[in-house]
C-alpha positions as CSV (number, residue, x, y, z in Angstrom):
1,Q,-2.2,-57.8,-14.6
2,L,-5.4,-59.3,-12.1
3,V,-6.0,-55.8,-11.3
4,A,-6.8,-55.0,-15.0
5,A,-8.8,-58.3,-15.3
6,G,-11.1,-57.5,-12.7
7,W,-9.7,-58.6,-9.7
8,P,-9.5,-56.9,-6.4
9,E,-6.8,-54.4,-5.6
10,M,-3.8,-56.2,-4.6
11,D,-3.3,-54.5,-1.2
12,R,-6.8,-55.9,-0.7
13,V,-6.0,-59.4,-1.7
14,E,-2.9,-59.2,0.3
15,E,-4.7,-58.1,3.3
16,L,-7.2,-61.1,2.9
17,E,-4.7,-63.7,2.4
18,K,-3.1,-62.8,5.7
19,R,-6.3,-62.7,7.3
20,V,-7.1,-66.3,5.8
21,T,-3.8,-67.8,6.5
22,D,-3.7,-66.4,10.3
23,S,-7.2,-68.2,10.6
24,P,-7.0,-70.9,13.6
25,D,-9.0,-73.0,11.5
26,P,-6.8,-74.8,8.8
27,N,-9.5,-76.4,7.2
28,K,-11.4,-72.7,6.3
29,E,-12.1,-72.6,2.5
30,L,-10.2,-70.2,0.8
31,P,-12.1,-67.6,-1.7
32,V,-11.7,-69.1,-5.3
33,F,-9.6,-66.1,-6.4
34,L,-7.0,-66.6,-4.0
35,K,-7.0,-70.3,-5.2
36,I,-6.9,-69.2,-8.7
37,R,-4.2,-66.6,-8.0
38,H,-2.3,-69.2,-6.2
39,A,-2.5,-71.8,-8.6
40,I,-1.2,-69.2,-11.3
41,D,1.8,-68.1,-8.9
42,T,2.8,-71.7,-8.9
43,K,2.5,-72.3,-12.5
44,D,0.0,-75.1,-11.9
45,W,-2.1,-74.5,-15.0
46,M,-4.2,-77.2,-14.9
47,E,-5.5,-76.4,-11.4
48,A,-6.0,-72.8,-12.7
49,T,-7.9,-74.3,-15.5
50,L,-10.2,-76.3,-13.1
51,L,-10.8,-73.6,-10.8
52,I,-11.6,-70.8,-13.6
53,A,-14.0,-72.9,-15.0
54,E,-15.6,-73.8,-11.5
55,A,-15.6,-70.1,-10.8
56,K,-17.6,-69.8,-14.6
57,K,-20.2,-71.9,-13.3
58,A,-20.8,-70.3,-10.0
59,V,-21.3,-66.7,-12.2
60,A,-24.0,-68.6,-14.2
61,Y,-25.5,-69.9,-11.2
62,Y,-25.4,-66.5,-9.1
63,Q,-26.7,-64.8,-12.2
64,Q,-29.8,-67.2,-12.3
65,L,-30.4,-66.7,-8.6
66,L,-30.1,-62.7,-9.3
67,Y,-32.8,-63.0,-12.5
68,Q,-35.0,-65.1,-10.2
69,S,-35.2,-62.7,-7.1
70,G,-35.4,-59.8,-8.9
71,R,-34.2,-57.7,-5.9
72,Y,-30.9,-56.1,-7.0
73,G,-28.8,-55.5,-10.3
74,V,-25.2,-56.1,-10.4
75,H,-22.7,-53.7,-11.9
76,I,-19.3,-55.0,-12.9
77,K,-16.7,-52.9,-14.3
78,F,-13.4,-53.5,-16.3
79,Q,-11.2,-51.1,-16.3
80,G,-7.6,-51.0,-18.1
81,R,-5.6,-49.4,-20.9
82,D,-6.3,-49.9,-24.5
83,A,-5.3,-53.2,-25.8
84,A,-5.0,-54.5,-22.4
85,G,-7.6,-57.7,-22.9
86,K,-10.5,-56.2,-21.2
87,G,-12.8,-57.6,-24.3
88,G,-11.4,-61.0,-23.9
89,A,-11.5,-61.3,-20.3
90,I,-14.9,-60.1,-20.2
91,K,-15.9,-62.8,-23.0
92,H,-14.0,-65.9,-20.9
93,S,-15.5,-64.7,-17.8
94,M,-18.8,-64.6,-18.9
95,A,-18.7,-67.8,-21.1
96,E,-20.7,-69.7,-19.0
97,V,-23.5,-67.1,-18.3
98,N,-26.9,-67.0,-20.3
99,P,-26.4,-63.9,-22.5
100,L,-30.0,-63.1,-22.1
101,G,-29.0,-62.3,-18.4
102,Y,-26.6,-59.9,-18.7
103,R,-25.1,-57.0,-21.4
104,V,-21.8,-55.6,-22.1
105,E,-21.5,-51.7,-22.2
106,S,-18.8,-50.3,-23.9
107,F,-18.1,-46.4,-23.8
108,G,-16.5,-44.6,-26.6
109,P,-16.2,-40.7,-26.8
110,P,-19.3,-39.0,-26.0
111,T,-21.9,-38.5,-29.2
112,A,-23.2,-34.9,-30.1
113,K,-26.7,-36.4,-28.6
114,E,-24.8,-37.6,-25.4
115,R,-23.4,-34.1,-24.8
116,R,-26.7,-32.4,-24.9
117,F,-27.6,-34.2,-21.7
118,P,-26.3,-33.9,-17.9
119,F,-22.6,-34.8,-17.3
120,M,-22.3,-38.4,-16.4
121,W,-26.1,-39.4,-17.9
122,R,-24.5,-41.8,-20.1
123,C,-23.3,-43.9,-17.7
124,F,-26.4,-43.7,-15.5
125,K,-28.5,-44.6,-18.0
126,R,-26.8,-48.0,-18.2
127,I,-26.8,-49.1,-14.6
128,P,-28.5,-52.5,-14.6
129,A,-32.1,-52.9,-13.6
130,R,-33.2,-55.3,-10.9
131,G,-32.5,-58.9,-11.7
132,E,-29.9,-57.6,-14.4
133,M,-26.4,-57.9,-14.6
134,V,-24.3,-55.3,-16.7
135,V,-20.6,-55.3,-17.5
136,F,-18.9,-52.1,-18.0
137,D,-16.0,-52.2,-20.5
138,R,-14.5,-48.9,-18.8
139,S,-16.0,-47.1,-16.7
140,E,-17.4,-43.9,-15.3
141,Y,-14.6,-43.5,-13.6
142,E,-12.7,-42.9,-16.7
143,E,-15.6,-40.3,-17.6
144,T,-14.6,-38.4,-14.7
145,L,-10.9,-38.7,-15.0
146,V,-10.6,-37.7,-18.9
147,V,-11.4,-34.3,-18.2
148,R,-9.3,-33.5,-15.9
149,V,-6.5,-34.7,-18.4
150,H,-8.1,-33.1,-21.3
151,P,-10.2,-30.0,-20.0
152,K,-11.0,-28.9,-23.4
153,I,-13.8,-32.1,-23.5
154,L,-16.1,-29.8,-21.2
155,D,-16.5,-27.1,-23.9
156,G,-18.3,-29.7,-25.9
157,Q,-20.7,-30.4,-23.0
158,K,-22.3,-27.1,-23.0
159,L,-21.8,-26.7,-19.1
160,P,-22.9,-22.9,-17.6
161,K,-19.7,-20.9,-17.5
162,E,-20.7,-20.1,-13.9
163,R,-19.9,-23.7,-13.0
164,L,-16.7,-23.9,-14.8
165,D,-13.7,-23.2,-12.2
166,K,-10.9,-25.4,-11.1
167,G,-13.1,-27.8,-9.4
168,I,-14.3,-29.3,-12.4
């Protein structure tokens, strides 16, 4: 569930937890996502709610710094099955962020116009500019995996025949 909501892969979380708990400094501050996970695991809903509110404010603060610096763009991906709650997770996690400072991009089936452009063009044209935050509801991962499961989709891409082989 945490992975579907945009959390790091669980093996990475476990590795980080081990590194933090094995730390010789008992006063070392835990990353906020580990605090939230611990509160959820122990069913301390009040603590989890407070930590999530704190994390939302931190995201809003860093989004302002991102915009003011104008040096980097941030690309956040929410990947999950249909009806997995991605839209709600995006809505709640970005609730404190200035709506002018980010945008949400969703991906449905490619339109006729999008099929006329090079493969992956519709993903690349949506990446964030410097100072901007973009949240992808689904991502280019799906774009590349779907054609493996449904190779007929490539027929609509009008790719050169000599480029179509088992590698695509």
